[in-house]
PAKE-481891 format. One record per residue (C-alpha): residue number from 1; residue in one letter; x, y, z. Coordinates in nm, 2 decimals. Example, Ala and Ser with C-alpha at 12.3 -4.5 7.8 and 13.67 -1.06 7.14 Angstrom:
<nodes>
pos: 1&code: A&x: 1.23&y: -0.45&z: 0.78
pos: 2&code: S&x: 1.37&y: -0.11&z: 0.71
</nodes>
This chain:
<nodes>
pos: 1&code: M&x: -0.02&y: 0.00&z: 0.00
pos: 2&code: H&x: 0.12&y: 0.34&z: -0.09
pos: 3&code: K&x: 0.14&y: 0.58&z: 0.20
pos: 4&code: K&x: 0.03&y: 0.95&z: 0.12
pos: 5&code: K&x: 0.27&y: 1.21&z: 0.18
pos: 6&code: S&x: 0.17&y: 1.50&z: 0.38
pos: 7&code: V&x: 0.24&y: 1.84&z: 0.50
pos: 8&code: K&x: 0.33&y: 1.84&z: 0.88
pos: 9&code: P&x: 0.16&y: 2.16&z: 1.03
pos: 10&code: F&x: 0.40&y: 2.18&z: 1.28
pos: 11&code: L&x: 0.73&y: 2.25&z: 1.03
pos: 12&code: V&x: 0.49&y: 2.52&z: 0.86
pos: 13&code: V&x: 0.41&y: 2.68&z: 1.19
pos: 14&code: T&x: 0.78&y: 2.67&z: 1.28
pos: 15&code: G&x: 0.86&y: 2.83&z: 0.97
pos: 16&code: V&x: 0.64&y: 3.13&z: 1.03
pos: 17&code: L&x: 0.72&y: 3.18&z: 1.38
pos: 18&code: L&x: 1.11&y: 3.17&z: 1.32
pos: 19&code: A&x: 1.11&y: 3.39&z: 1.03
pos: 20&code: A&x: 0.90&y: 3.61&z: 1.22
pos: 21&code: A&x: 1.11&y: 3.61&z: 1.52
pos: 22&code: I&x: 1.44&y: 3.65&z: 1.34
pos: 23&code: N&x: 1.31&y: 3.97&z: 1.13
pos: 24&code: F&x: 1.11&y: 4.09&z: 1.44
pos: 25&code: P&x: 1.40&y: 4.33&z: 1.59
pos: 26&code: E&x: 1.44&y: 4.55&z: 1.27
pos: 27&code: Y&x: 1.04&y: 4.50&z: 1.17
pos: 28&code: L&x: 0.96&y: 4.66&z: 1.53
pos: 29&code: M&x: 1.21&y: 4.93&z: 1.52
pos: 30&code: G&x: 1.16&y: 5.00&z: 1.17
pos: 31&code: S&x: 1.53&y: 5.01&z: 1.09
pos: 32&code: P&x: 1.66&y: 4.94&z: 0.75
pos: 33&code: A&x: 1.62&y: 4.58&z: 0.62
pos: 34&code: T&x: 1.97&y: 4.40&z: 0.63
pos: 35&code: L&x: 2.09&y: 4.12&z: 0.39
pos: 36&code: K&x: 1.97&y: 3.88&z: 0.68
pos: 37&code: N&x: 1.63&y: 4.01&z: 0.68
pos: 38&code: L&x: 1.60&y: 3.98&z: 0.28
pos: 39&code: L&x: 1.75&y: 3.59&z: 0.30
pos: 40&code: I&x: 1.50&y: 3.51&z: 0.60
pos: 41&code: T&x: 1.22&y: 3.68&z: 0.36
pos: 42&code: L&x: 1.34&y: 3.48&z: 0.03
pos: 43&code: G&x: 1.36&y: 3.14&z: 0.26
pos: 44&code: Y&x: 1.00&y: 3.21&z: 0.38
pos: 45&code: L&x: 0.84&y: 3.26&z: 0.03
pos: 46&code: G&x: 1.04&y: 2.95&z: -0.12
pos: 47&code: M&x: 0.88&y: 2.76&z: 0.21
pos: 48&code: W&x: 0.52&y: 2.86&z: 0.07
pos: 49&code: I&x: 0.59&y: 2.81&z: -0.31
pos: 50&code: V&x: 0.70&y: 2.45&z: -0.26
pos: 51&code: I&x: 0.42&y: 2.35&z: 0.00
pos: 52&code: P&x: 0.24&y: 2.12&z: -0.21
pos: 53&code: T&x: -0.15&y: 2.21&z: -0.15
pos: 54&code: R&x: -0.26&y: 1.91&z: -0.27
pos: 55&code: E&x: -0.14&y: 1.70&z: -0.01
pos: 56&code: F&x: -0.32&y: 1.90&z: 0.22
pos: 57&code: S&x: -0.62&y: 1.75&z: 0.43
pos: 58&code: P&x: -0.94&y: 1.98&z: 0.37
pos: 59&code: G&x: -0.90&y: 2.12&z: 0.74
pos: 60&code: G&x: -0.56&y: 2.21&z: 0.62
pos: 61&code: R&x: -0.64&y: 2.36&z: 0.30
pos: 62&code: F&x: -0.89&y: 2.56&z: 0.50
pos: 63&code: S&x: -0.61&y: 2.66&z: 0.75
pos: 64&code: F&x: -0.42&y: 2.78&z: 0.45
pos: 65&code: M&x: -0.66&y: 2.99&z: 0.29
pos: 66&code: L&x: -0.76&y: 3.13&z: 0.65
pos: 67&code: F&x: -0.38&y: 3.22&z: 0.71
pos: 68&code: W&x: -0.33&y: 3.38&z: 0.37
pos: 69&code: G&x: -0.68&y: 3.57&z: 0.37
pos: 70&code: G&x: -0.55&y: 3.70&z: 0.72
pos: 71&code: T&x: -0.25&y: 3.82&z: 0.56
pos: 72&code: L&x: -0.40&y: 3.95&z: 0.25
pos: 73&code: L&x: -0.62&y: 4.17&z: 0.52
pos: 74&code: I&x: -0.32&y: 4.29&z: 0.72
pos: 75&code: A&x: -0.11&y: 4.36&z: 0.39
pos: 76&code: L&x: -0.43&y: 4.57&z: 0.27
pos: 77&code: V&x: -0.47&y: 4.75&z: 0.64
pos: 78&code: T&x: -0.09&y: 4.82&z: 0.64
pos: 79&code: A&x: -0.12&y: 4.95&z: 0.30
pos: 80&code: W&x: -0.41&y: 5.18&z: 0.39
pos: 81&code: V&x: -0.24&y: 5.28&z: 0.71
pos: 82&code: S&x: 0.08&y: 5.38&z: 0.52
pos: 83&code: V&x: -0.09&y: 5.57&z: 0.24
pos: 84&code: T&x: -0.35&y: 5.76&z: 0.45
pos: 85&code: G&x: -0.20&y: 5.81&z: 0.79
pos: 86&code: G&x: -0.49&y: 5.63&z: 0.96
pos: 87&code: S&x: -0.48&y: 5.40&z: 1.26
pos: 88&code: A&x: -0.55&y: 5.04&z: 1.31
pos: 89&code: V&x: -0.43&y: 4.97&z: 1.62
pos: 90&code: W&x: -0.61&y: 4.63&z: 1.64
pos: 91&code: A&x: -0.40&y: 4.51&z: 1.34
pos: 92&code: I&x: -0.06&y: 4.55&z: 1.51
pos: 93&code: L&x: -0.06&y: 4.19&z: 1.69
pos: 94&code: P&x: -0.14&y: 3.98&z: 1.38
pos: 95&code: A&x: 0.10&y: 4.21&z: 1.18
pos: 96&code: L&x: 0.37&y: 4.07&z: 1.38
pos: 97&code: P&x: 0.36&y: 3.71&z: 1.27
pos: 98&code: L&x: 0.19&y: 3.77&z: 0.93
pos: 99&code: L&x: 0.41&y: 4.05&z: 0.80
pos: 100&code: G&x: 0.71&y: 4.03&z: 1.00
pos: 101&code: P&x: 0.88&y: 3.75&z: 0.77
pos: 102&code: W&x: 0.81&y: 3.99&z: 0.49
pos: 103&code: Y&x: 1.04&y: 4.25&z: 0.64
pos: 104&code: G&x: 1.34&y: 4.17&z: 0.41
pos: 105&code: L&x: 1.14&y: 4.33&z: 0.12
pos: 106&code: M&x: 1.21&y: 4.66&z: 0.28
pos: 107&code: F&x: 1.57&y: 4.59&z: 0.14
pos: 108&code: F&x: 1.42&y: 4.71&z: -0.20
pos: 109&code: A&x: 1.10&y: 4.89&z: -0.09
pos: 110&code: S&x: 1.11&y: 5.27&z: 0.00
pos: 111&code: D&x: 0.80&y: 5.24&z: 0.24
pos: 112&code: Y&x: 0.56&y: 5.01&z: 0.39
pos: 113&code: S&x: 0.28&y: 5.05&z: 0.13
pos: 114&code: V&x: 0.52&y: 4.89&z: -0.16
pos: 115&code: M&x: 0.59&y: 4.60&z: 0.10
pos: 116&code: A&x: 0.22&y: 4.56&z: 0.17
pos: 117&code: A&x: 0.14&y: 4.58&z: -0.19
pos: 118&code: L&x: 0.38&y: 4.30&z: -0.28
pos: 119&code: V&x: 0.25&y: 4.09&z: 0.04
pos: 120&code: A&x: -0.11&y: 4.14&z: -0.06
pos: 121&code: L&x: -0.04&y: 4.05&z: -0.43
pos: 122&code: F&x: 0.14&y: 3.72&z: -0.32
pos: 123&code: S&x: -0.12&y: 3.64&z: -0.05
pos: 124&code: L&x: -0.43&y: 3.67&z: -0.27
pos: 125&code: G&x: -0.21&y: 3.40&z: -0.53
pos: 126&code: M&x: -0.16&y: 3.19&z: -0.24
pos: 127&code: A&x: -0.51&y: 3.23&z: -0.14
pos: 128&code: V&x: -0.66&y: 3.12&z: -0.47
pos: 129&code: K&x: -0.37&y: 2.81&z: -0.48
pos: 130&code: G&x: -0.55&y: 2.69&z: -0.14
pos: 131&code: F&x: -0.89&y: 2.76&z: -0.29
pos: 132&code: S&x: -0.81&y: 2.56&z: -0.62
pos: 133&code: G&x: -0.73&y: 2.23&z: -0.38
pos: 134&code: F&x: -1.09&y: 2.23&z: -0.30
pos: 135&code: R&x: -1.24&y: 2.17&z: -0.67
pos: 136&code: K&x: -1.43&y: 1.89&z: -0.75
pos: 137&code: K&x: -1.25&y: 1.58&z: -0.85
pos: 138&code: D&x: -1.38&y: 1.42&z: -1.18
pos: 139&code: P&x: -1.64&y: 1.15&z: -1.09
pos: 140&code: G&x: -1.46&y: 0.91&z: -1.32
pos: 141&code: S&x: -1.12&y: 0.91&z: -1.14
pos: 142&code: N&x: -1.02&y: 0.69&z: -0.85
pos: 143&code: A&x: -0.81&y: 0.98&z: -0.68
</nodes>
């Protein structure tokens, strides 16, 4: 019998928290992004690109979509705050783990609105990737 591979949620959560923790000091203080931050962001991006969502359980796919939907929301709020000077105090806590890993983009970006727009674009793509895993299977297939 062939055992199906699965993505280990522990590894994904660890990757998110590790990237957020390593980028946290510069992100929190608004310091210029360093090469270290850029490398962490590229590793984080790579992790998400290679994750095979088709191997997620339905609950895993839902969590994947929820994560990326939340990241999209926080990125859009961050862009709005950056452009308008508005306030979104409620978004500070979720922004730390969701946007912290992306701080390496500030190595190239001039302000948070650019970083947030890039994160929002990627997040939208990832949410669509997760949603596509819920497509109905062909009734004639045994998969």
